[in-house]
N, C-alpha and C positions, 0 to 999 in steps of 0.2 A: 020398602027396602022387604027383599026375604032374607029366611031366615038365616041363611049363609050368610049374607052381609053384615047381618049383625051380632054371629055372633064371634066373625073375624075383627070389627069393631072392638067387641069385648076383650079378646084373647089379647088383640092390639094394647089397648087399654092397662091389659094387669101389665104386661113386659113391660111397654113404658113406665108405668108408677113403681114396677120391682125393680128396674132400672136406677129410678130417684132415687127412689130408697137403700141402695148400696151406695152410691156414690156420697147421701148424705151421712150414711150412717157412717162411713171411713173419715168424713169432715169433723167429726168429734170422736173425740179422747178423752178417756178418762185418766185421772191421775188419784194414786193414794199419796199416802204424806207415813212416813215413817222414820220413827228417831229426827226428824225437823228435814228430810231428806224427802224431793219428790218425785215418785216414780209414775212412770208413764205405763197406762196399761194399752196392750194393742192386744189383737183378736189372738193370737199365740204365746206371745212375750211380755215379756217387760222391759220396760226400758231407762237405764239412767243416763244421763248423761254429766262428765266429766270433760273439763277442758276441751268443749266444741266437738267432743267424740262421744259417740253413742253407742254403749253398753249394752247389749241383749242377754235377757235373764230367760231360763225356761220357768221356773220360779217367782213367786211375791216375795221379798224378805221375811213375811212371816210365816211362810211354807220352809224355810228354810234355818229359822234360828235355830231351831232345836238340833241341826245336826250338827255332834261335838270336831268342836276345832279348839287346840289348845289354845287361849289366848295369848300365852308368852310367843305362839309362832306368830299370830297376827301381829305383836311388834315387826320380830325378823323381818317377816316379808314385808314390811311397809319403810322400814329402815334398809334394804339391803340392795344393792345393784346389781346384783348378780343370783342366779338361785339354778340349781340343776332340779329337771324332773325326770322321773327315771321309772321303766316299769319292765316287766320282764317281757320278750319280743313274744314268745308264747304262751302270754294270758290270755283265757278266753275270753277274757272283755277289753284285752288290748283296740277295738276301733273306738269303742266309748273314752276307753281311756288317751289316746290319740287325740281325740277330738275336748275332750278338756286340758291337754297340754298344750295343742296351738291356740285356745281358745283365751288361754290365761296368759303365754306369752304375748300374744297380739295385741291385749288389750291392756295389760299391766307395760309395757312399752308406749304402744303409743300417750299415753296418759301421763305415765312417772318414768320413762327409760331407763327401766328395773330391767334387766335381760335374762329372760330365759333360755338353758341352754336345756332343749332336750338328749334324752339319751335311757341307754337299755340297759339291764344289770348283766349282758352279756356282750362281746365285742364278735361278733355275726355281722353286726352290719357297721354303716360307715359313722353312726353316731360313734359319741362316747361312751365307753362302758363305764358306767357311774354306783356305784353304789352305798350307803349308810357311810360305810367305812370312808367314803369320800369326804362326806359333811365338813364341814369348818364351819365358824363364825362369820367368817367374811365370805364367804358361800356357801348355804346351806342346801338341803337334800330333801325335795319332796317324792315319797317311793313310793308309787302306787300298785296295787293290787289283789284281786281276788279274793276271798274269803267265804266264810259263811256266813258273818254276821258283817255289819256296817260298823268301823268304830276309827279315832285316829290318836296319837300318839308321838308327842315329839320330848325326843333323846338323844342327847349329844350332835344336834343340830339338825337332827334328820325327822320330817314328821310322815310317819309309816301311816298312810290311808288306805284303812282296808272295805272295800266293795264286796256285795256281794249280789247285787245285780249292775246293769246299765242304768235305771233310775237313781241307784244310788251314784252312779258315778255323776251324773248330771247336776242331782243334789250338792253332792262338793264340789264341781265348777259352780255353781251358783254360792254357797259359801265361802268360797276361795275371796271370788271377785267381789263380795257384798262386804268379807270384812278387811281387805285389801282397799276398799272405799272408804271404811268407818261407818257404811250403810246399819250392819251390826257391827 
């Protein structure tokens, strides 16, 4: 056998063994426990199963447990049947905010039949115009907006969430969902 044939066999062996390694690594999944809940850890996401629905998260519960979310709002969210989630149409973070609204509405409806109505603070679209003034005890409002720092307050049945970056939006997305499911 000449050197080229030997090199070809070595390269082929490396490719084949790396393919087996990738398959084997995908077959094993790690899990973490957090407050008596089992969270599956994927390559770039965390997964929590609720009523045969797999909910995905960007961060572990421990990573977002310090994201401020008023505890009285978490109770309201768990006990309501409808909620408005609104934002300013021209907000510079409208894309990640829209993803948050979509994900929260999908997961809380799929697992607990809570209806989330997306809205904007102006009536420039077909979606309803909703502000904190429209909040009630039976239909609370979540108002998301860009600000200088990350914060949240719950006043008069309206949760005001201020975010400074797309990362903050993703953190609040995960914190809202972990709170809804009682993980945090």
